[in-house]
C-alpha positions in Angstrom: 250.4 114.0 97.0 248.1 111.6 95.2 245.1 113.0 93.4 242.0 110.9 93.2 240.2 113.1 91.3 242.8 112.5 88.5 242.9 108.8 89.0 238.8 108.5 89.2 238.8 110.6 85.8 241.7 108.3 84.6 239.1 105.1 84.5 236.2 107.1 83.9 237.9 108.0 80.1 239.0 104.9 80.0 243.0 105.3 80.4 245.5 103.4 81.7 246.6 103.6 85.3 250.6 102.9 86.2 251.8 100.6 88.5 253.2 103.1 91.1 249.3 104.8 90.8 247.0 101.5 91.7 249.6 100.8 94.7 249.2 104.4 96.0 245.6 104.5 95.6 245.4 101.1 97.4 247.1 102.2 100.6 245.6 105.4 100.5 242.2 103.6 101.0 243.5 101.8 103.7 245.5 105.0 105.6 242.1 106.8 104.9 243.5 109.8 102.5 240.8 108.3 100.2 237.1 108.1 101.1 235.1 105.0 100.4 232.9 107.5 98.0 235.9 107.8 95.8 236.7 104.1 95.6 232.9 103.3 94.9 232.7 105.7 92.1 236.6 104.1 90.6 235.1 100.9 91.1 231.8 101.8 89.1 234.5 103.0 86.6 236.3 99.6 86.6 232.5 97.8 85.9 232.0 100.0 82.9 235.9 100.2 81.4 237.7 97.2 82.7 241.2 97.0 83.7 243.7 95.9 81.0 246.5 93.2 81.9 248.8 95.4 83.4 246.5 97.2 85.5 245.4 93.8 86.8 248.7 92.4 87.1 249.5 95.7 89.4 246.3 96.0 91.1 246.1 92.4 92.2 249.7 92.5 93.7 249.0 95.8 95.3 245.8 93.9 97.0 248.1 91.1 98.5 251.0 93.4 99.4 248.5 95.8 101.6 248.9 93.0 104.6 251.3 90.2 105.8 251.8 86.9 103.9 252.2 84.0 104.5 255.8 82.2 104.0 256.0 78.8 103.7 259.5 76.5 104.4 261.3 76.0 101.1 260.7 72.3 101.2 257.0 73.1 101.4 255.4 74.2 98.4 251.5 73.3 98.9 248.7 73.7 96.7 245.4 75.9 97.4 242.1 75.0 95.5 239.4 78.3 95.4 235.6 77.6 94.5 234.0 80.8 93.5 230.9 79.1 95.5 228.2 76.5 95.4 225.2 74.9 97.1 225.7 72.0 98.8 230.0 72.6 98.2 231.8 70.2 100.3 234.6 69.3 98.5 237.1 71.1 100.2 236.3 69.0 103.1 237.1 66.3 101.2 240.0 67.9 99.2 242.1 68.9 102.0 243.0 65.8 103.6 242.8 63.6 100.6 245.4 65.8 98.7 247.4 65.7 101.9 247.6 61.7 102.2 249.2 61.7 98.5 251.9 63.7 100.2 251.0 67.4 98.7 251.0 69.9 101.2 247.6 71.6 101.3 247.5 75.1 103.0 243.7 76.7 102.8 242.7 79.7 103.7 238.7 80.1 103.8 236.0 82.5 104.2 232.8 82.6 105.6 229.4 81.8 103.7 228.7 84.3 101.0 225.0 85.2 100.2 223.1 81.7 99.4 226.2 79.6 99.2 227.8 78.2 102.5 231.1 78.4 103.9 234.3 76.3 104.3 234.8 77.5 107.9 231.1 77.6 108.5 230.8 73.9 107.7 234.0 73.2 110.0 232.4 75.2 112.9 230.0 72.7 113.2 232.4 70.3 114.5 232.3 70.6 118.8 235.7 73.0 119.4 237.3 72.7 116.0 239.5 75.9 116.2 238.6 77.4 112.7 241.0 80.5 112.8 244.7 79.6 113.5 247.3 82.3 114.2 249.4 82.5 110.8 252.7 81.0 112.6 250.9 77.8 113.8 248.9 77.4 110.5 252.4 77.2 108.7 254.0 74.9 111.6 250.8 72.5 110.8 250.8 72.1 107.2 254.9 71.1 107.9 254.3 68.4 110.6 250.7 66.6 109.1 250.5 68.1 105.8 247.7 70.5 105.7 245.8 72.7 107.9 242.3 74.8 107.3 241.8 78.3 108.7 239.5 81.2 108.4 240.9 84.1 106.3 243.3 86.5 108.6 242.4 90.0 108.8 246.1 90.7 108.4 246.4 88.8 105.1 245.4 91.4 101.8 243.0 93.7 104.1 242.7 96.2 101.4 240.9 93.5 99.6 238.4 93.4 102.1 238.2 96.9 102.1 237.4 96.8 98.5 235.1 93.6 98.5 232.3 95.4 101.1 232.3 98.5 98.6 231.7 95.9 96.0 229.0 94.6 97.9 226.8 97.4 98.3 227.6 99.3 94.8 226.5 96.8 92.4 230.1 96.0 91.2 230.3 92.6 92.7 230.0 91.1 88.6 233.2 92.7 87.6 235.6 89.7 86.3 238.7 91.7 86.4 237.8 92.4 90.5 236.4 89.0 90.8 239.9 87.9 89.7 242.1 90.6 91.9 239.9 89.7 95.1 240.8 86.0 94.4 243.6 85.3 93.2 245.0 88.6 96.1 244.0 86.3 98.3 245.9 83.4 97.1 249.3 85.1 96.9 248.8 86.2 100.3 248.2 82.8 101.8 251.8 81.5 100.2 250.5 78.2 98.4 252.6 77.6 95.7 249.8 76.8 93.0 246.0 76.9 92.6 243.1 75.3 91.3 240.0 76.8 90.4 236.6 75.7 90.6 234.7 78.3 89.1 230.9 77.3 89.4 228.1 77.8 86.8 224.8 77.3 86.9 221.8 78.6 88.5 223.3 78.3 91.8 226.4 80.3 91.2 227.4 83.8 91.2 228.6 82.8 87.5 225.2 81.4 85.4 226.4 81.3 81.8 228.9 78.8 80.6 230.3 81.9 78.6 230.8 84.2 81.8 232.0 81.2 83.8 234.9 80.4 81.0 236.0 83.9 81.0 236.3 84.4 84.8 238.0 80.6 84.7 240.5 82.3 82.0 241.3 85.4 83.8 241.9 83.3 86.8 244.7 81.4 85.4 246.3 84.1 82.9 246.5 86.6 86.5 247.9 83.6 88.4 250.4 83.0 85.8 251.7 86.4 85.7 252.4 86.4 89.4 254.5 83.0 88.8 252.2 80.8 90.4 251.1 77.1 88.6 247.3 77.1 88.1 244.2 75.4 86.2 240.4 75.9 86.4 237.7 73.9 86.2 234.5 74.9 85.0 231.6 72.9 87.1 228.5 72.2 86.8 226.1 73.9 89.7 222.3 73.7 88.4 221.4 71.3 90.9 223.0 71.2 94.6 226.2 68.9 94.8 225.4 65.9 96.7 222.2 64.8 98.8 222.4 67.3 102.0 222.8 71.1 101.8 223.5 72.6 105.4 226.4 72.9 107.3 226.7 70.1 109.7 225.3 67.8 107.5 227.4 68.7 104.8 230.7 67.5 107.0 228.5 64.4 107.7 228.3 63.6 103.5 232.6 64.9 103.5 233.1 62.0 105.7 230.9 59.6 103.6 232.9 60.3 101.1 236.4 59.8 102.5 234.6 56.5 103.8 234.3 55.5 100.5 230.5 56.1 100.3 228.6 59.7 99.7 226.7 60.6 96.4 228.2 59.8 93.0 228.6 63.5 92.2 230.1 64.4 95.2 232.7 61.9 95.2 233.4 61.7 91.7 234.1 65.8 91.8 236.4 65.3 94.2 238.2 62.8 92.5 238.8 65.4 89.4 239.8 68.3 91.8 241.8 66.3 94.0 243.2 64.7 91.1 243.8 68.6 89.2 245.1 69.3 92.7 248.1 66.4 93.0 248.8 67.2 89.3 249.5 70.7 89.4 251.5 69.5 92.6 253.9 67.1 90.5 252.9 63.9 92.0 250.8 62.5 89.0 252.1 63.2 85.1 248.5 63.7 84.0 245.0 64.4 85.6 243.5 61.5 85.2 246.4 59.7 87.1 246.2 62.5 90.0 242.2 61.0 90.2 243.1 57.4 89.7 245.9 58.1 92.9 242.9 59.7 94.6 240.6 57.0 94.0 242.9 54.4 95.4 244.1 56.7 98.7 240.0 56.7 99.4 239.4 53.2 98.8 243.0 52.6 101.4 241.0 54.6 104.2 244.2 57.1 104.1 242.3 60.1 103.1 240.0 59.3 106.0 243.2 59.2 108.4 244.5 62.4 107.3 241.0 63.7 108.3 241.4 62.5 111.8 244.5 63.8 111.6 243.6 67.6 111.3 240.7 67.4 113.6 242.8 66.3 116.6 244.9 68.8 115.5 243.0 71.6 115.7 241.2 70.7 118.9 238.5 68.2 118.3 238.4 65.6 120.7 239.3 61.9 119.9 235.9 61.1 120.8 234.0 63.5 118.5 236.8 61.9 115.6 235.4 58.6 116.5 231.7 59.0 115.8 230.7 62.6 114.7 227.5 61.4 113.9 227.1 61.2 117.6 228.1 64.6 118.3 227.1 67.5 115.3 224.2 69.1 116.2 220.6 67.7 115.2 217.4 69.5 114.4 214.3 69.1 116.2 212.2 69.3 113.3 211.2 68.1 109.7 209.1 69.0 106.7 208.6 66.9 103.6 207.6 67.6 100.1 206.1 65.0 97.7 205.2 64.7 94.2 201.9 65.3 93.3 202.4 64.1 89.7 204.5 61.2 88.2 207.6 61.9 85.5 210.9 62.8 85.8 212.3 65.8 88.0 213.6 67.8 85.7 214.4 70.9 87.3 216.0 71.4 91.0 217.1 75.0 91.2 220.3 75.2 93.6 219.6 78.7 94.7 216.2 78.5 95.8 217.2 75.5 98.1 220.5 77.6 99.2 218.1 80.5 99.9 215.7 78.0 101.9 218.6 76.9 104.3 220.0 80.5 104.7 216.6 82.2 105.8 215.9 79.1 108.0 218.9 79.6 110.2 221.7 77.5 108.2 223.1 80.9 107.0 223.3 84.8 107.6 221.3 87.1 106.7 223.1 90.1 108.3 227.0 89.4 108.7 226.9 89.1 112.4 224.2 86.8 112.2 224.7 83.4 114.3 224.2 80.1 112.4 222.1 77.4 113.0 224.5 74.4 112.2 221.8 71.8 112.8 219.6 73.3 109.7 219.5 71.4 106.4 217.9 69.9 103.3 217.7 66.5 102.5 217.4 65.7 98.8 215.6 62.0 97.8 215.5 62.9 94.4 218.0 64.5 92.0 217.6 66.0 88.6 217.0 63.7 86.2 216.0 60.7 88.0 212.2 59.3 87.8 209.4 60.6 90.0 206.1 58.7 91.0 203.4 60.4 92.5 203.9 60.5 96.5 207.1 60.1 96.3 209.4 61.9 98.9 211.9 64.9 97.4 213.0 66.8 99.7 213.0 67.4 103.7 213.5 70.7 105.3 215.5 69.6 108.9 215.2 72.4 111.1 214.7 74.0 114.9 212.9 77.6 114.8 209.1 76.9 113.6 208.8 80.7 112.9 211.2 80.8 109.8 209.0 77.7 108.3 206.9 79.9 106.0 209.8 81.4 104.6 211.4 78.3 104.0 208.6 76.1 102.4 208.2 79.1 99.8 211.7 78.3 98.5 211.7 75.0 98.3 208.1 74.8 96.6 209.3 76.8 93.8 212.8 74.9 94.0 211.7 71.8 91.6 209.9 70.8 88.1 208.2 67.4 87.5 208.6 66.9 83.9 210.0 65.6 80.7 213.4 64.2 81.4 215.8 66.4 81.2 219.2 66.4 78.9 221.9 65.1 81.4 224.8 68.0 81.8 228.4 66.9 83.0 230.1 67.5 86.1 232.9 69.4 84.3 231.7 71.8 81.7 235.2 72.7 80.8 238.8 73.0 82.1 241.8 75.6 81.5 245.2 74.7 82.0 248.0 77.0 82.2 
């Protein structure tokens, strides 16, 4: 019989769990032998005491094995990319078709937005009739047939991870590197890909706002993936300001399509090339990160990434009419509110978190998990950090529908920027961890 009190005491006292006890603990939470309050007590003990390498590996495996796993045919070795969450981060929308166009299968399981950050599934659901939740068998067959698929996470995959995550969210134990790493990697293992590229965001608009903490998480993700026999690498990337010029679900879809068309903002395009190059390198289609980046650039220039995106949309239920002219069919806002500069100087701060919160409170994100999203809500950034400003210049535009929410949105955006001295330039990639 499993003794949950003794199990909690073991971690409370900083002692070691063996693999069998961790596996039993995970299954006991799912079948009701362990109460939520007991699991919460253990999570707090882990928050303070941590997990050693063997414990972390065993706990992650137990989470991954708590439900079904996706199995791809031996001839397919798909790669996956995971972002720890950022504001305006639409890179997945570009990378899935772009890397598939390089001949490397991409199997992407994504979740909804979390907090002030947007989710890939939410963005894609702004496209009329996009089927965002595929049965696992269809998910696998689509990767085999066209080289890529994007789907929301199935509840059958790593269900214990979902239980633990919901408890972490309400017990102040989210910012624990072992718990974050086990959450991410367990879902990746269940998703069936052969290799992972981790985009660990760092800055004001990320859950890791300190570079050393972000590096620590990046190393933990790579080491944990290797312990389970998976190839991986991690890039620590800047999130002190939003990525691109648009934040909001429908607008980010259009910006991603612009990148695939060879246009779009420079920072979004460059980060997509860097991450795409990393995926292509990890999947063996390039001999170096630089060669992978060059290949991705060529595929965009030749229109191959856009062609693959059109295949993906058609395969997942979008009509040919929408695929041909998405700007005509994606939801549009009815109202607009502008912020202009009241002095000259340089835009020295553009707070990503405040902008993400503005989109959320205006209806572009969820205040509660069952809230409906207004995909038309967005913030348009007319200036980015480091650009010169003159009095009266247009800085930001809030596009929205619900007038009753405007006061809250304005409050966030008014504190999201500072005009002053020219800031020091911060690179897109702050560090990289290669297995």
